[in-house]
N, C-alpha and C positions, 0 to 999 in steps of 0.2 A: 602951632595950633591955639583955637581956640580955649576958654575957660572950663568948658567941661569935658572931663574925661568920659569917653563913650563907652568905657568898659564898664565905670562905678553907674552911668547912667542906663545900661543894659543890665546889667542885673535890679535895678531898682523898678525898672520898668516888669522884669518877673516878679517881682514883691506884687507888684499892685496887681498884676494879673492872676497870679494864684491868690491874692484877698478877694479880687473881685470876682472870681469864678465860685470860692467859697460862702460868699453872702446870695450870692445864684441860688447855691444848693441849699442856704438856710431859707430865701423867700419862699422855694417851692415848696419845703417845709417835710416832714417824714414822709416814708414811703416803704414800699418794698426794695428800691435801693437806696437807700436813706434811711443812717437812724443818727439822734444826737444822743448824746450822752454829756450831764453836767459835768462830771469828772471821772479820772481814771481808777482811784485809788479812795477820794474822801468820801466817807456821807456827809451831807452838807447838815444834817438835819442832827446829826450829833456830836459834828464837827470833829472827828478822827477818822483815822484810818478802818476799811472796813474791806475786807477780801470777799465779800458779797459784791463790791462796787466793779473790780477787776475779772470777778465770774461773769457779771455781766455783760462786760468788754467782749472779754473772752468766745461768751455764746453769741454773741453778733458777729465777733471772724466768724468764727467756725458755719455758724448759718449761711452765711455770707460766700464763703470758699465751697458748702455743700451745694450751693442753690449756683442763684446764675451770676453772683460777686455783686458788689454795692460797694457803698463807703460812709465810713460811721466818722462824724465828726465831734470830737470830745473836747469840750471846755463849750456845749452850747447845750442852753438850758432846752426842754421838752417845746417849750413856747418859742424857740427861736430867739432866745437872749442869748449873744456871745458874752459870757461870764469868764472863760479863760480857763488855761489849765494851773494856773497859780495857786488854786484853792487846792491844790494835789501837795503845796511845799514842797517841791524838788529843790536839790539845792542850785539846779542849774536846769535848760531845756534838754541841755544832751543827757543828763540823767536820766530825764522822762524818757526820752527815744530808745533810751537802753533799756529803762525799764521794761516797754513795752515789749521789744524782742525777746528780752528775758522770758517774759511770760509767756511770750507766743513761742518760744521753743521751750520750757518747760512743758505748756501744761497743753499745748496742739501739735508741736511737732517742728524741729528747723527745717525738715525738708520741704514745708511747706510757706514756706519765707519768703520765697523767688513769688509767690502767687499774691502779696503782701508788699505792696509801699506807704510807706508812711514819712509826712514830714511835718513839722513846727511852721505854722503859716501865722503871723503876727495882722492883727487886724484890730487898728485904733487903739492898741498899746494892747491889747490882751492877747497871748497867746492859743492857738486853737489847733488841736492833734488829729490830724486829715490820715484818718487808714483806708482805704484803697486794695479792694478782694477783688483777684480775678477766681471766678471758678476753678476748681481747682482740677485734677488730671483723678483723682482716687479721692473717695471718702476718707472726710476728717472726724475724728473722736475728738469731744474735751475730755482729757484725765480732770477730774475732780476728785481729789481726795485718793482713794481707794478702785473707784467707780470711772467708766466712760460713758460719755454723756455725746447722743447726736442729735444735731439741730438744723433744720433748716428752715427758710424762709416763709413768712405764709402772708402775704399781706406785706403790713409797715411793722409785724413779729417778727422775732425768733420763737419757733417750737419744736419741742423735743417730739422725736419718733422713738415708737418701742415697737416690740415681738414684727406681728405679721408687715406693720407700714412700715418700718424700718426696713425688714431685708427687701422687700417691693421696690420702696425708693432707691437702694441702692442696686440693685438687680436693674432697674430701667436706666437709672443716670449713669452708672459705673461701670456697667458691666455689656459684654457685646455675646449676646443669643446666648444670657445665662449664664455666662465660664466669665471667669476673671482676665482683663486685661493681658 
């Protein structure tokens, strides 16, 4: 056989394809189905770990699950600049992936993991964490301390619903004829 290993070439080709897809998403910009976050857990202004950053990521994930799904790119600034998740200072990329899965299990619920696919993609030497969410089959509440919050997508942002708006949204989007599934 020739000097190239087709299996290795295939893996490289897949990586390049994933990188191109993410670059294309970034070029389209943020919107109803795409959002960028600079980091998963680090406040870049204070240069320290900040639980508010994690909450912001989880808020977006739960909003996508409650709405029509979407893609969250972590390691990309609001301006579309690829800065990488290296700023989060995880010991390894695997630790970053484990951390996001743990956050989702603890604050959203493990039963929703089948609706979420995450992967780390290297783009120009920087790691971007891509989280793809499908619409959930049932409503998703985000646990924040002792409270439960409910988020949906509205344009390019995640908004919290309360009271009658919350009840109406759940009834219309997750119930048939006003009765639980």
